[in-house]
C-alpha positions in Angstrom: 26.7 231.8 -98.6 23.8 234.2 -97.9 22.9 235.4 -94.4 19.7 233.5 -94.3 21.4 230.2 -95.4 24.1 230.7 -92.8 21.5 231.2 -90.1 19.5 228.2 -91.2 22.7 226.1 -91.1 23.5 227.4 -87.7 20.0 226.4 -86.5 20.3 222.9 -88.0 23.7 222.4 -86.2 22.5 223.7 -82.9 19.4 221.6 -83.1 21.3 218.4 -83.9 23.6 219.1 -80.9 20.7 219.2 -78.6 18.9 216.2 -80.0 21.8 213.8 -80.9 22.2 210.7 -78.8 25.2 209.7 -76.7 26.4 207.0 -79.1 28.0 204.1 -77.2 27.6 205.7 -73.8 27.0 203.6 -70.8 23.4 203.4 -69.6 22.8 206.2 -67.1 25.5 208.4 -68.5 23.0 211.0 -69.7 21.7 211.3 -66.1 25.2 211.5 -64.6 24.9 208.2 -62.8 26.2 204.6 -63.0 24.0 201.6 -63.4 23.2 199.8 -60.1 21.8 196.3 -60.3 19.9 196.5 -57.0 18.4 199.9 -58.0 17.3 198.5 -61.4 15.7 195.5 -59.7 13.8 197.9 -57.4 12.6 199.9 -60.4 11.6 196.7 -62.4 9.6 195.4 -59.5 7.7 198.7 -59.2 7.1 198.8 -62.9 5.7 195.3 -62.8 3.2 196.4 -60.3 1.6 198.9 -62.7 2.2 197.1 -66.0 0.6 193.8 -65.1 -2.8 192.8 -63.8 -6.1 194.7 -63.8 -5.7 198.3 -65.0 -2.2 197.7 -66.3 -0.5 200.3 -68.4 2.0 199.5 -71.2 5.7 199.9 -70.4 5.9 201.8 -73.7 3.7 204.5 -72.1 6.3 205.1 -69.3 9.8 206.6 -69.1 11.5 206.6 -65.7 14.9 207.6 -64.2 15.7 206.7 -60.6 18.9 208.1 -59.1 20.2 207.6 -55.6 22.5 210.4 -54.5 25.3 208.9 -52.5 28.4 210.1 -50.7 31.0 212.3 -52.5 28.4 213.2 -55.2 28.2 209.7 -56.6 24.9 208.6 -58.1 23.5 205.2 -58.7 21.1 204.9 -61.7 18.2 202.8 -62.9 16.0 203.5 -65.9 13.2 202.5 -68.2 13.1 204.2 -71.7 15.1 206.9 -70.0 16.8 208.2 -73.1 13.6 208.5 -75.2 12.8 212.2 -76.0 9.3 213.0 -74.9 7.2 216.1 -74.9 7.7 217.3 -71.3 4.8 219.7 -70.8 5.5 222.0 -67.9 8.6 220.1 -66.8 10.4 222.2 -69.4 10.1 225.1 -66.9 12.8 223.4 -64.8 15.3 224.0 -67.6 14.2 227.6 -68.1 14.7 228.2 -64.4 18.2 226.8 -64.4 19.0 228.9 -67.6 17.7 232.0 -66.0 20.0 231.6 -63.0 22.9 231.0 -65.4 22.1 234.2 -67.3 21.7 236.2 -64.0 25.0 234.9 -62.8 27.0 235.9 -65.9 25.2 239.2 -66.3 23.2 238.4 -69.4 20.1 239.2 -67.3 19.7 241.8 -64.6 17.7 240.7 -61.6 14.5 242.5 -60.7 11.4 242.1 -58.6 9.5 241.3 -61.8 12.0 238.7 -62.8 11.8 237.0 -59.4 8.0 237.2 -59.5 8.0 235.5 -62.9 10.4 232.7 -61.8 8.2 232.0 -58.7 5.0 231.9 -60.7 6.5 229.7 -63.4 7.6 227.1 -60.9 5.3 227.3 -57.9 2.1 227.8 -59.8 3.3 226.5 -63.2 2.1 229.7 -64.9 2.5 229.6 -68.7 2.2 233.4 -68.9 5.1 233.8 -66.5 7.1 231.3 -68.6 6.5 233.3 -71.8 8.0 236.3 -70.1 11.1 234.3 -68.9 11.6 232.8 -72.4 11.4 236.3 -73.9 14.1 237.5 -71.5 16.4 234.4 -72.0 16.3 234.5 -75.8 15.6 238.2 -76.7 12.6 237.1 -78.7 8.9 237.9 -78.5 5.7 236.4 -79.8 3.9 238.4 -82.5 2.9 238.5 -86.1 4.5 236.3 -88.7 8.0 237.4 -90.0 9.8 237.4 -93.4 11.9 234.3 -93.8 15.3 235.9 -93.1 14.0 237.7 -90.0 12.4 234.5 -88.9 15.7 232.6 -89.2 17.4 235.3 -87.0 14.5 235.1 -84.5 14.9 231.3 -84.3 18.6 231.5 -83.8 18.1 233.7 -80.8 15.3 231.4 -79.6 17.8 228.5 -79.5 19.9 230.2 -76.8 18.8 227.8 -74.1 19.5 224.8 -76.4 23.0 226.1 -76.9 23.5 226.5 -73.2 22.6 223.0 -72.3 24.4 221.5 -75.3 27.6 223.1 -74.1 27.0 221.4 -70.7 26.8 218.0 -72.5 23.0 217.6 -72.5 21.7 215.6 -75.4 18.4 214.6 -76.9 16.6 217.6 -75.6 14.9 220.7 -77.1 14.2 223.7 -75.0 13.1 226.5 -77.4 9.3 226.6 -77.3 6.8 228.3 -75.0 4.2 226.2 -73.2 0.7 227.0 -74.5 -2.9 226.7 -73.3 -4.8 227.2 -76.6 -1.8 226.9 -78.8 0.8 229.0 -80.7 -0.1 231.8 -83.1 1.8 234.1 -85.5 5.6 233.7 -85.5 5.5 231.0 -82.9 3.5 228.6 -85.1 5.4 229.9 -88.2 8.8 228.9 -86.6 7.5 225.5 -85.6 6.5 224.8 -89.2 9.7 226.3 -90.6 12.0 224.4 -88.3 10.4 221.0 -87.9 13.4 219.3 -86.3 12.8 221.4 -83.2 9.0 221.8 -83.6 8.2 220.8 -80.0 10.0 220.9 -76.7 11.6 217.5 -75.9 13.2 216.1 -72.7 14.4 212.7 -71.6 13.9 211.5 -68.1 17.7 211.0 -67.9 18.4 214.6 -68.8 15.8 215.9 -66.4 17.2 213.7 -63.6 20.6 215.1 -64.3 19.5 218.7 -63.9 17.6 217.9 -60.7 20.7 216.1 -59.3 22.8 219.1 -60.1 20.4 221.4 -58.3 20.4 219.0 -55.3 24.2 218.8 -55.2 24.8 222.6 -55.6 26.2 222.1 -59.1 23.6 224.1 -61.0 25.4 227.4 -61.8 26.6 228.1 -58.2 25.7 226.7 -54.7 23.7 229.8 -53.9 21.8 229.7 -57.2 21.1 225.9 -56.7 19.7 226.8 -53.3 17.5 229.5 -54.9 16.1 227.0 -57.3 15.4 224.4 -54.6 13.5 227.1 -52.7 11.1 227.5 -55.5 10.8 223.7 -56.1 10.0 222.9 -52.4 6.6 221.4 -51.9 4.7 219.8 -48.9 3.7 216.3 -50.0 1.2 216.0 -47.1 -0.5 219.4 -47.5 -4.3 219.3 -48.1 -5.0 218.7 -51.8 -5.5 221.8 -53.9 -6.5 222.1 -57.6 -3.4 221.7 -59.7 -1.1 221.5 -56.7 1.6 219.4 -58.5 1.5 216.9 -55.6 -1.9 215.2 -55.7 -1.9 212.7 -58.5 1.9 213.0 -58.8 5.0 211.7 -57.1 4.4 213.6 -53.9 1.2 211.8 -53.2 3.0 208.4 -53.1 5.9 209.4 -50.8 6.2 207.7 -47.4 5.6 209.6 -44.2 8.4 212.0 -43.3 9.7 212.5 -46.8 10.7 216.0 -48.1 10.0 217.0 -51.7 11.2 219.4 -54.4 9.5 218.9 -57.7 8.1 220.2 -61.0 5.1 218.5 -62.6 3.6 218.8 -66.1 0.4 217.6 -67.7 -1.6 218.0 -70.8 -4.5 216.1 -72.4 -2.1 213.4 -73.4 0.7 213.4 -70.7 1.2 213.3 -67.0 4.8 213.8 -65.8 6.7 214.6 -62.6 10.3 215.3 -61.8 11.2 215.2 -58.1 14.1 215.4 -55.7 13.1 213.4 -52.6 14.7 213.1 -49.2 13.4 210.2 -47.1 13.0 210.2 -43.3 16.2 208.1 -43.1 18.2 210.9 -44.8 18.7 209.1 -48.2 18.3 211.4 -51.2 16.8 210.4 -54.5 15.8 211.8 -57.8 12.8 210.3 -59.5 11.5 211.4 -62.9 8.4 209.8 -64.4 7.0 210.7 -67.8 3.8 209.0 -68.9 2.0 209.2 -72.2 -1.6 208.3 -72.9 -2.4 208.3 -69.2 -3.2 212.0 -68.6 -6.4 211.2 -66.6 -4.8 208.4 -64.6 -4.3 210.2 -61.3 -3.2 207.0 -59.5 -0.4 205.9 -61.8 2.4 208.1 -60.6 1.6 207.8 -56.9 1.3 204.0 -57.2 4.6 203.7 -59.0 6.2 206.0 -56.4 4.9 203.9 -53.5 6.2 200.7 -55.1 9.7 202.3 -55.7 10.0 203.4 -52.1 8.3 200.4 -50.4 10.4 198.8 -47.7 
């Protein structure tokens, strides 16, 4: 078997690991939680409020995971289309953040002021340019001119490093190997998307995203100190004055009740509006709420309304 064939087979296998479903798994398993009837009823009532009546959206345009973090690390789960892979926009940056801390912990990356600046800008301001730098460091790849086919296969194998990391942790139906773009990919980035169509675009499920947020909340993402470092970047003030692209206005944070604390990462494109949030209510209860919406990019009331309904007393 030639080198390029071996590399392409390796890519096909690693891609299938990331994107394969958990066959026969209990609902909620991909998020690390157990189904809870009362939580599912709460979510269903909230969904009914936005999927019926004037201005209703289709349930097929929404994917939602709701976790309640309980004592001893137990989690109650409810979901709607929560295992459907969806293009995550900038929510993918949450996975690159966690991977960066794993690489820093085991010595694959060396910490630096520039690394920390990039991680902060990637999460706090959702900078695509910062994310490109982080992906380059994580995978040992760079953007640039098109490559010969064998060199492209080696490039793609390296680019799949984050996929292999999360597959080894048991994550399924996700793909984390593309940079987020403004105008779009060029050169070898577009070439690789066309050459390896099974992993053409980033994909996440709300369950997988909720699982990662729960691990960050419970100090299980890499180490307790690295979980805390991730939370520090994700912290947001849900009641701060609105700012352009503040990842709160028009997202989950806007719909939270008074006294709630928020850690989150939003994402939006011309077709999508998503948010992934760790929430601590005034009564001390902790929740993970992940909402992906498709075809509702300009609907700035959808996520706040759904959030209000979920946390309504």
